[in-house]
C-alpha positions as a Python dict, from the first residue, in 0.01 Angstrom:
ca = {
    (1, 'X'): (0, 0, 0),
    (2, 'X'): (-209, -232, 209),
    (3, 'X'): (-310, -581, 110),
    (4, 'X'): (-674, -474, 122),
    (5, 'X'): (-609, -202, -139),
    (6, 'X'): (-427, -449, -362),
    (7, 'X'): (-711, -701, -336),
    (8, 'X'): (-963, -431, -420),
    (9, 'X'): (-754, -327, -722),
    (10, 'X'): (-730, -689, -838),
    (11, 'X'): (-1104, -737, -800),
    (12, 'X'): (-1180, -408, -976),
    (13, 'X'): (-960, -510, -1270),
    (14, 'X'): (-1130, -853, -1281),
    (15, 'X'): (-801, -1043, -1248),
    (16, 'X'): (-957, -1341, -1062),
    (17, 'X'): (-1231, -1364, -1325),
    (18, 'X'): (-976, -1363, -1609),
    (19, 'X'): (-763, -1630, -1447),
    (20, 'X'): (-1065, -1837, -1346),
    (21, 'X'): (-1211, -1828, -1698),
    (22, 'X'): (-879, -1931, -1845),
    (23, 'X'): (-831, -2218, -1603),
    (24, 'X'): (-1191, -2333, -1651),
    (25, 'X'): (-1157, -2321, -2029),
    (26, 'X'): (-826, -2506, -2013),
    (27, 'X'): (-982, -2778, -1796),
    (28, 'X'): (-1273, -2819, -2042),
    (29, 'X'): (-1030, -2839, -2336),
    (30, 'X'): (-818, -3105, -2163),
    (31, 'X'): (-1123, -3312, -2067),
    (32, 'X'): (-1260, -3285, -2420),
    (33, 'X'): (-930, -3388, -2577),
    (34, 'X'): (-906, -3680, -2334),
    (35, 'X'): (-1258, -3791, -2429),
    (36, 'X'): (-1178, -3765, -2801),
    (37, 'X'): (-850, -3955, -2753),
    (38, 'X'): (-1028, -4240, -2573),
    (39, 'X'): (-1327, -4250, -2808),
    (40, 'X'): (-1127, -4263, -3130),
    (41, 'X'): (-829, -4454, -2989),
    (42, 'X'): (-590, -4167, -3043),
    (43, 'X'): (-258, -4133, -2870),
    (44, 'X'): (-259, -3993, -2517),
    (45, 'X'): (23, -3765, -2627),
    (46, 'X'): (-251, -3545, -2773),
    (47, 'X'): (-374, -3476, -2420),
    (48, 'X'): (-18, -3424, -2296),
    (49, 'X'): (51, -3183, -2581),
    (50, 'X'): (-263, -2985, -2506),
    (51, 'X'): (-174, -2970, -2136),
    (52, 'X'): (173, -2833, -2214),
    (53, 'X'): (29, -2588, -2467),
    (54, 'X'): (-229, -2452, -2227),
    (55, 'X'): (21, -2436, -1941),
    (56, 'X'): (254, -2231, -2160),
    (57, 'X'): (-18, -1965, -2193),
    (58, 'X'): (-50, -1914, -1815),
    (59, 'X'): (231, -1653, -1814),
    (60, 'X'): (48, -1468, -2091),
    (61, 'X'): (-271, -1461, -1888),
    (62, 'X'): (-78, -1338, -1584),
    (63, 'X'): (90, -1069, -1794),
    (64, 'X'): (-251, -954, -1915),
    (65, 'X'): (-369, -938, -1557),
    (66, 'X'): (-56, -747, -1456),
    (67, 'X'): (-110, -490, -1728),
    (68, 'X'): (-470, -446, -1623),
    (69, 'X'): (-367, -393, -1260),
    (70, 'X'): (-39, -211, -1321),
    (71, 'X'): (-207, 38, -1549),
    (72, 'X'): (-398, 199, -1266),
    (73, 'X'): (-279, 536, -1137),
    (74, 'X'): (-343, 428, -777),
    (75, 'X'): (-62, 175, -733),
    (76, 'X'): (288, 290, -633),
    (77, 'X'): (460, 137, -934),
    (78, 'X'): (749, 288, -1126),
    (79, 'X'): (526, 314, -1432),
    (80, 'X'): (177, 443, -1489),
    (81, 'X'): (-13, 460, -1816),
    (82, 'X'): (-63, 797, -1974),
    (83, 'X'): (159, 1095, -2028),
    (84, 'X'): (367, 1059, -1713),
    (85, 'X'): (137, 1244, -1477),
    (86, 'X'): (240, 1263, -1110),
    (87, 'X'): (137, 1000, -859),
    (88, 'X'): (-207, 1035, -696),
    (89, 'X'): (-342, 1228, -995),
    (90, 'X'): (-616, 973, -1052),
    (91, 'X'): (-860, 988, -1341),
    (92, 'X'): (-956, 1353, -1308),
    (93, 'X'): (-1018, 1555, -1628),
    (94, 'X'): (-721, 1723, -1793),
    (95, 'X'): (-667, 2089, -1715),
    (96, 'X'): (-552, 2354, -1965),
    (97, 'X'): (-181, 2311, -1886),
    (98, 'X'): (-199, 1934, -1934),
    (99, 'X'): (-388, 1972, -2263),
    (100, 'X'): (-119, 2214, -2381),
    (101, 'X'): (151, 1965, -2280),
    (102, 'X'): (-23, 1691, -2479),
    (103, 'X'): (-54, 1913, -2786),
    (104, 'X'): (314, 2010, -2763),
    (105, 'X'): (424, 1646, -2737),
    (106, 'X'): (196, 1545, -3024),
    (107, 'X'): (337, 1826, -3240),
    (108, 'X'): (692, 1712, -3163),
    (109, 'X'): (595, 1357, -3255),
    (110, 'X'): (439, 1476, -3583),
    (111, 'X'): (751, 1680, -3666),
    (112, 'X'): (981, 1385, -3601),
    (113, 'X'): (783, 1134, -3806),
    (114, 'X'): (560, 1314, -4054),
    (115, 'X'): (297, 1099, -4219),
    (116, 'X'): (299, 1083, -4594),
    (117, 'X'): (-25, 1169, -4758),
    (118, 'X'): (-151, 976, -5055),
    (119, 'X'): (-335, 1154, -5333),
}
């Protein structure tokens, strides 16, 4: 996979926008807490606490971005979302064999864990 394809996939999945919005929101929250701490003579540890809290969410934001990018059928990852279709299948409509496979797997799942009905 070329770097250009990866960049296009990242842009298509809006990863830079997600990360940019998070970082912008974190900056606004830190500035606001700093202003409140100075205005009301609060401890600066409030700002430090908020900085650590927001920094701890960066991995979560990156994981969200990874799921959004990794879920595409066009990247050569070991996993792809869906029913385990072959690589390069893309987002084409399901054919009759694939629909039958889905129904068979759903029936097996229903047989293994039947839902109880309430009357």
